[in-house]
DRENPA-3360 file (N, C-alpha, C; in nm, 2 decimals, always signed):
BEGIN
1 = MSTSTALP = +15.51/+2.78/+10.92/+15.48/+2.65/+10.87/+15.34/+2.63/+10.83 ~ +15.31/+2.59/+10.71/+15.17/+2.58/+10.66/+15.14/+2.44/+10.62 ~ +15.04/+2.38/+10.68/+15.00/+2.25/+10.65/+14.85/+2.26/+10.61 ~ +14.82/+2.19/+10.50/+14.68/+2.19/+10.45/+14.64/+2.05/+10.44 ~ +14.52/+2.02/+10.50/+14.47/+1.88/+10.50/+14.34/+1.88/+10.41 ~ +14.32/+1.99/+10.34/+14.20/+2.00/+10.26/+14.21/+1.91/+10.14 ~ +14.10/+1.85/+10.11/+14.10/+1.77/+9.98/+14.05/+1.86/+9.87 ~ +14.11/+1.85/+9.75/+14.06/+1.94/+9.65/+13.92/+1.90/+9.61;
9 = LNEASACC = +13.84/+2.00/+9.57/+13.71/+1.98/+9.52/+13.72/+1.88/+9.40 ~ +13.63/+1.79/+9.39/+13.63/+1.70/+9.28/+13.63/+1.77/+9.15 ~ +13.71/+1.73/+9.06/+13.72/+1.80/+8.93/+13.58/+1.80/+8.86 ~ +13.50/+1.70/+8.89/+13.36/+1.70/+8.82/+13.28/+1.82/+8.86 ~ +13.30/+1.87/+8.99/+13.22/+1.98/+9.03/+13.28/+2.11/+8.97 ~ +13.41/+2.11/+8.94/+13.47/+2.23/+8.89/+13.46/+2.24/+8.74 ~ +13.43/+2.13/+8.67/+13.44/+2.14/+8.52/+13.31/+2.12/+8.45 ~ +13.21/+2.07/+8.53/+13.08/+2.03/+8.46/+12.99/+2.15/+8.43;
17 = APLTRQPL = +12.91/+2.12/+8.33/+12.81/+2.22/+8.30/+12.70/+2.23/+8.41 ~ +12.64/+2.34/+8.42/+12.53/+2.35/+8.52/+12.43/+2.24/+8.51 ~ +12.37/+2.22/+8.63/+12.27/+2.11/+8.64/+12.16/+2.12/+8.53 ~ +12.12/+2.24/+8.49/+12.01/+2.26/+8.40/+12.05/+2.24/+8.25 ~ +12.18/+2.22/+8.22/+12.23/+2.20/+8.09/+12.24/+2.06/+8.05 ~ +12.28/+1.98/+8.14/+12.29/+1.83/+8.11/+12.28/+1.76/+8.24 ~ +12.23/+1.64/+8.24/+12.21/+1.56/+8.36/+12.34/+1.52/+8.42 ~ +12.35/+1.51/+8.55/+12.47/+1.46/+8.62/+12.47/+1.31/+8.60;
25 = DAEQAVDL = +12.59/+1.26/+8.59/+12.61/+1.11/+8.60/+12.61/+1.07/+8.74 ~ +12.61/+0.94/+8.77/+12.60/+0.89/+8.91/+12.72/+0.95/+9.00 ~ +12.84/+0.94/+8.94/+12.95/+0.99/+9.02/+12.95/+1.14/+9.05 ~ +12.91/+1.22/+8.95/+12.89/+1.36/+8.97/+12.79/+1.39/+9.08 ~ +12.68/+1.32/+9.08/+12.57/+1.34/+9.17/+12.62/+1.31/+9.31 ~ +12.70/+1.20/+9.33/+12.75/+1.17/+9.46/+12.85/+1.28/+9.51 ~ +12.93/+1.32/+9.42/+13.03/+1.43/+9.46/+12.96/+1.56/+9.49 ~ +12.86/+1.60/+9.41/+12.79/+1.72/+9.44/+12.71/+1.71/+9.57;
33 = ARLLKAIA = +12.65/+1.59/+9.60/+12.58/+1.57/+9.72/+12.67/+1.58/+9.84 ~ +12.79/+1.53/+9.83/+12.89/+1.54/+9.94/+12.92/+1.69/+9.97 ~ +12.94/+1.77/+9.87/+12.97/+1.91/+9.89/+12.85/+1.98/+9.95 ~ +12.73/+1.96/+9.90/+12.61/+2.02/+9.95/+12.59/+1.98/+10.09 ~ +12.61/+1.86/+10.12/+12.59/+1.81/+10.26/+12.69/+1.88/+10.36 ~ +12.81/+1.91/+10.31/+12.91/+1.97/+10.40/+12.86/+2.12/+10.43 ~ +12.79/+2.18/+10.35/+12.75/+2.32/+10.38/+12.60/+2.33/+10.42 ~ +12.54/+2.21/+10.43/+12.39/+2.21/+10.46/+12.37/+2.22/+10.61;
41 = DPARLRLL = +12.45/+2.28/+10.69/+12.44/+2.29/+10.83/+12.46/+2.44/+10.86 ~ +12.36/+2.49/+10.94/+12.37/+2.64/+10.97/+12.50/+2.68/+11.03 ~ +12.56/+2.60/+11.12/+12.69/+2.64/+11.19/+12.80/+2.64/+11.08 ~ +12.80/+2.54/+10.99/+12.90/+2.54/+10.89/+12.89/+2.65/+10.79 ~ +12.77/+2.69/+10.75/+12.75/+2.80/+10.67/+12.80/+2.93/+10.73 ~ +12.77/+2.94/+10.86/+12.82/+3.06/+10.93/+12.97/+3.06/+10.94 ~ +13.03/+2.95/+10.97/+13.18/+2.94/+10.98/+13.24/+2.98/+10.84 ~ +13.18/+2.92/+10.74/+13.23/+2.95/+10.60/+13.22/+3.10/+10.57;
49 = SIVAASEG = +13.11/+3.16/+10.61/+13.08/+3.30/+10.59/+13.18/+3.39/+10.67 ~ +13.20/+3.35/+10.79/+13.29/+3.43/+10.88/+13.44/+3.42/+10.82 ~ +13.48/+3.31/+10.79/+13.62/+3.29/+10.73/+13.63/+3.37/+10.60 ~ +13.53/+3.36/+10.51/+13.53/+3.42/+10.38/+13.53/+3.57/+10.40 ~ +13.46/+3.63/+10.50/+13.45/+3.77/+10.52/+13.56/+3.83/+10.60 ~ +13.65/+3.74/+10.66/+13.76/+3.79/+10.74/+13.87/+3.84/+10.65 ~ +13.95/+3.93/+10.71/+14.07/+3.98/+10.64/+14.15/+3.87/+10.58 ~ +14.18/+3.87/+10.45/+14.26/+3.77/+10.38/+14.18/+3.64/+10.37;
57 = QEACVCDL = +14.05/+3.64/+10.39/+13.97/+3.52/+10.39/+14.03/+3.41/+10.47 ~ +14.07/+3.45/+10.60/+14.14/+3.36/+10.69/+14.10/+3.40/+10.83 ~ +14.08/+3.30/+10.92/+14.05/+3.33/+11.06/+14.11/+3.22/+11.15 ~ +14.15/+3.26/+11.27/+14.20/+3.18/+11.37/+14.08/+3.10/+11.44 ~ +14.10/+2.98/+11.47/+13.99/+2.90/+11.53/+13.96/+2.97/+11.66 ~ +14.05/+3.04/+11.73/+14.02/+3.11/+11.85/+13.92/+3.22/+11.84 ~ +13.90/+3.27/+11.71/+13.81/+3.37/+11.69/+13.67/+3.32/+11.63 ~ +13.66/+3.19/+11.62/+13.54/+3.14/+11.56/+13.44/+3.08/+11.66;
65 = TEPIGLSQ = +13.48/+3.04/+11.78/+13.39/+2.98/+11.87/+13.29/+3.07/+11.93 ~ +13.33/+3.19/+11.97/+13.23/+3.29/+12.03/+13.12/+3.33/+11.93 ~ +13.15/+3.37/+11.81/+13.04/+3.41/+11.72/+12.94/+3.30/+11.69 ~ +12.99/+3.18/+11.69/+12.90/+3.06/+11.66/+12.82/+3.02/+11.78 ~ +12.88/+3.04/+11.90/+12.81/+3.00/+12.02/+12.82/+2.85/+12.05 ~ +12.92/+2.79/+11.99/+12.94/+2.64/+12.02/+13.07/+2.62/+12.08 ~ +13.09/+2.50/+12.14/+13.21/+2.47/+12.21/+13.32/+2.45/+12.10 ~ +13.45/+2.47/+12.15/+13.56/+2.46/+12.06/+13.57/+2.32/+11.99;
73 = PTVSHHLK = +13.54/+2.21/+12.06/+13.55/+2.08/+11.99/+13.44/+2.07/+11.88 ~ +13.32/+2.13/+11.90/+13.22/+2.12/+11.80/+13.25/+2.21/+11.68 ~ +13.31/+2.33/+11.71/+13.35/+2.42/+11.60/+13.46/+2.35/+11.52 ~ +13.56/+2.28/+11.59/+13.66/+2.21/+11.52/+13.61/+2.10/+11.43 ~ +13.51/+2.03/+11.48/+13.45/+1.93/+11.40/+13.39/+1.98/+11.27 ~ +13.31/+2.09/+11.28/+13.25/+2.16/+11.17/+13.36/+2.21/+11.07 ~ +13.47/+2.26/+11.12/+13.58/+2.31/+11.04/+13.64/+2.19/+10.96 ~ +13.65/+2.08/+11.03/+13.71/+1.96/+10.96/+13.62/+1.91/+10.85;
81 = VLMDAGFL = +13.49/+1.91/+10.87/+13.40/+1.87/+10.76/+13.42/+1.97/+10.64 ~ +13.43/+2.10/+10.67/+13.45/+2.19/+10.56/+13.58/+2.17/+10.49 ~ +13.69/+2.14/+10.57/+13.82/+2.11/+10.51/+13.81/+1.99/+10.42 ~ +13.75/+1.88/+10.48/+13.74/+1.75/+10.40/+13.67/+1.77/+10.27 ~ +13.57/+1.86/+10.27/+13.50/+1.89/+10.15/+13.57/+1.98/+10.05 ~ +13.68/+2.04/+10.10/+13.77/+2.12/+10.01/+13.73/+2.27/+10.01 ~ +13.65/+2.31/+10.11/+13.61/+2.45/+10.11/+13.72/+2.53/+10.19 ~ +13.78/+2.47/+10.29/+13.88/+2.54/+10.38/+14.01/+2.47/+10.38;
89 = SRSKRGTW = +14.12/+2.54/+10.40/+14.25/+2.48/+10.43/+14.29/+2.53/+10.57 ~ +14.39/+2.46/+10.62/+14.43/+2.49/+10.76/+14.58/+2.51/+10.77 ~ +14.63/+2.60/+10.85/+14.77/+2.61/+10.87/+14.78/+2.63/+11.02 ~ +14.90/+2.59/+11.08/+14.92/+2.61/+11.22/+15.03/+2.71/+11.24 ~ +15.00/+2.80/+11.34/+15.10/+2.91/+11.38/+15.10/+2.90/+11.53 ~ +15.22/+2.85/+11.58/+15.23/+2.84/+11.72/+15.13/+2.73/+11.77 ~ +15.04/+2.76/+11.86/+14.95/+2.67/+11.91/+14.81/+2.68/+11.84 ~ +14.79/+2.78/+11.75/+14.66/+2.80/+11.69/+14.66/+2.76/+11.55;
97 = HYYALVPG = +14.54/+2.71/+11.51/+14.51/+2.68/+11.37/+14.44/+2.79/+11.31 ~ +14.48/+2.82/+11.19/+14.41/+2.92/+11.10/+14.34/+2.85/+10.99 ~ +14.22/+2.90/+10.96/+14.15/+2.84/+10.85/+14.13/+2.94/+10.74 ~ +14.15/+2.90/+10.61/+14.14/+2.99/+10.50/+14.05/+2.93/+10.40 ~ +13.97/+3.02/+10.33/+13.89/+2.98/+10.22/+13.98/+2.93/+10.10 ~ +13.95/+2.81/+10.05/+14.02/+2.76/+9.94/+13.98/+2.85/+9.82 ~ +14.08/+2.91/+9.75/+14.04/+2.99/+9.63/+13.96/+2.91/+9.53 ~ +13.85/+2.97/+9.49/+13.77/+2.91/+9.38/+13.67/+2.80/+9.43;
105 = ALDSLATV = +13.68/+2.76/+9.56/+13.60/+2.65/+9.61/+13.45/+2.68/+9.59 ~ +13.41/+2.80/+9.64/+13.27/+2.84/+9.63/+13.23/+2.87/+9.48 ~ +13.32/+2.92/+9.40/+13.29/+2.95/+9.26/+13.26/+2.81/+9.19 ~ +13.34/+2.71/+9.22/+13.32/+2.58/+9.15/+13.18/+2.53/+9.18 ~ +13.14/+2.54/+9.31/+13.01/+2.49/+9.35/+12.90/+2.58/+9.28 ~ +12.92/+2.71/+9.28/+12.82/+2.80/+9.22/+12.81/+2.77/+9.07 ~ +12.91/+2.74/+9.00/+12.91/+2.71/+8.86/+12.82/+2.59/+8.82 ~ +12.82/+2.49/+8.91/+12.74/+2.37/+8.88/+12.59/+2.41/+8.91;
113 = LVTA = +12.56/+2.50/+9.00/+12.42/+2.53/+9.04/+12.36/+2.64/+8.95 ~ +12.44/+2.71/+8.88/+12.39/+2.83/+8.80/+12.30/+2.77/+8.69 ~ +12.20/+2.85/+8.65/+12.10/+2.81/+8.55/+12.14/+2.86/+8.41 ~ +12.23/+2.95/+8.40/+12.27/+3.01/+8.27/+12.35/+2.91/+8.18;
% end
């Protein structure tokens, strides 16, 4: 059984020209700031990196607490922030939650930040 509570990345972040080509409107700036805020934490960046580098770009929450060195509730909070921003999705298998990188989520963010 797979359940995903991730919100899709705002279409503005996925469709807009890079920052250096045209100015962001107010809504785009708010959306981009929300995404950047979600990854602007060292623990969240590490979690995203660990999940993205895992086999199938998926990892069990049980395997994420030790490498980060934080408690399970804190790791779960950071994972929820990443899910709410649309970077990760979650599925439940038995008693464990597995987190997966949302395909294209990082690409969408990179597209907005690229200077070309």
